[in-house]
N, C-alpha and C positions, 0 to 999 in steps of 0.2 A: 114683160121682162123687167121692167123697172121695179115691179113689186118683188121680184126674186132677189134683186140686189140689196134691197133694204133689209131683208131678213137673212143676214149672214150667219148668225148664231142661232141654231135651232133650239137650244136649251133656253135661250132668253129671247123670245120673239119681240119684246118691246124694250130695246136697249135705251137706257137713260144716260144722259151725259153725266160723267163723274167730275165734280169740281177739282178733285185731287190729281187727276191725270191730265189736266190742262185742256180738257174738252176733247180729248182723243177717244175716250170711251175704253171700256175693258171688254174685249171680245172673248176672252177665255174664262172668265168667271173667277179669276184670281182676286184676292183682296187687293185693294189699292195700295201702292207703295207709300211708305210713310216718309215724310220729310222732317228734318231736324233743324233746329236753330243752332247757331254757333255755341250758345251756352249749354244746350243739351248735349252736343257732341263733346264739349270739353268735360262735362260732368261724367259722361259715359266712359270716356278715355281715362279720366282720373280714377274712376272706380275699377276699371280693368287693370290699370297700372298698380293700384293699391292691392288688388287681389294677387297679382303676379309678385309684387314685392313681399307680400305676406308669405308666399310659398318659399321665397329665398331670403327671408329676413335674417335667418341664422346662418347664412352661407359664409359670412366672414368669420363667425365663431367656429363653424365647422372647418373652415380653411385653417384657422389658427390651431385648432385641436389636431388636425391632421399633420401640420408642421411640427407640433410638439411631440406627437407620437413618432414621427420620423426621426427627430432628434434623439428621443429616448431610445429607440431601437438602435440607432448608431452608437449611442453611449453604451448601451448594453453589449452591443457587438464588440466595442472596444474593450469593455471590461472582460468579456468572455475571452477575447484574444489575449488580454493581459494575463488572465488567469491561466490560459493554456501555456503561455510563454513561461510563467512562473513555475507551473507544474513540470515542464520540460527541463527547466534549470535545476529544480530540486531533484528530479530523477537522475540527471547527469551527476550532480553532487553525491547522491546516494551511491551510484555506481562507482564513482571515484573512491569514496570512503570504503566501500566493500573491497575494492582492489587493494587499497592501502592496508586494510586489516588482514587480507589474505597474505600479502607480502610480509607483513610483520610476523604473522604466525609462522610462515615458512622460514624466515630468518631465525626466529626463536628455536624452531625445530632443528635447523642446521647447527646452531650453537650448542644445543643439547647433545646432538649426536657427536659433534667434535669433542666436546668435553668428556663424554662417556668413553670415547676411543683414545683419549689422551693426546689429541692433536691440537695445535695452536688454533685459537679462535679466529685469527687473522685469515685463515684458509676458508672461511665461510663463503667468500665470494667465488671460490674455485669449486665449490660443491654445487652440483645440479640435481634437480629432481623436484617433484611436487608432492610426493608422499614420503612418509618416514622410511619405508623400505628402499625407495629409489635413492634417497639422500644417504642412507646408511651404506648401501652398495657402492655409491660413488665415492664416499669417504674411504671405504676399505680399499678401493682401487687406487685412489690417490696415495694412500698410506703405503701400499705395496710399491707403487712406481717411484716414490721418493725415498723409500727405504727407511722411513721413520718407524722404528721399532717401539715406539711408545715411550721414548726418553722424556722425562718431564724436565722442564726448564728449572735450573737451580739445584740440580742434584749431582753429586759426585763430580764427574769430569766435565759437566756442562753448567758452568757458573752463570748466574743471571747477567745479562748484558753481553753475552757471548765472549766473556773472558777479557774484554777491553776495560781493565781497571785503570782509571786515570792515574798518571804518575804525578808525584809531588814536583814542585817547581825546581827544587835543587837537582833532582834527577834529570829533568829536562835541560837545565843549564849545563850539567856535566856532559850530557849526550851531544848537545850543540857544540860545545868546546872541543869534544873529541873528534867531531866531524870537521871541525874547522869552520863551522857556520857561525862566525863572530857576530853577524847582525842579529841572528836569533838569540844568541847568548846574551848580548847587550840588552835586547828588548826584554827578555825574561828577567834579567837582573833588575831592570827598571821597574818591571811589574811587581817583582818581589818586594822592593823597597817603596812601592807606592808612587813611583815616578814613571811617567811615560815619556819616551824620547821620540 
């Protein structure tokens, strides 16, 4: 039985002591474990660190580039938003100008119709409609309601200014004295002679 214990490894019937395993022998046939000195370990670690650093050597550059790209996108987004706001503002201004143009054309049309019908141009604000037919119809209705038969201002019995011709100062003084309004008469006499009382 003692012989059986000596031969534990059937593949290697004559085991030899291995100086690298501390005299314990290698029963499985694996290569012996390698031992390293401190200098060898430091050299191996330095090489591995160098390889890893080489992989990520441009990490800082990539990080800076990514940050610049982010800022550029933000700037472009801001520019896009600015352009969209400017476009909206210009569109609003265009619509306002179109509305003003339409109102001016409508006012011009009202004045034309009033002139053709012999009505005062001051009535333009009283005429409603968006087409020439509507404006003409409204002007005719207004003419009928007010009884204006097309008398033109300044003709015959309808003098310019509505017949209120200013009186000369002597007439005004005589009227004031006839009424017994002495304060007005004195005031008018002073005005006539360039004196104010």
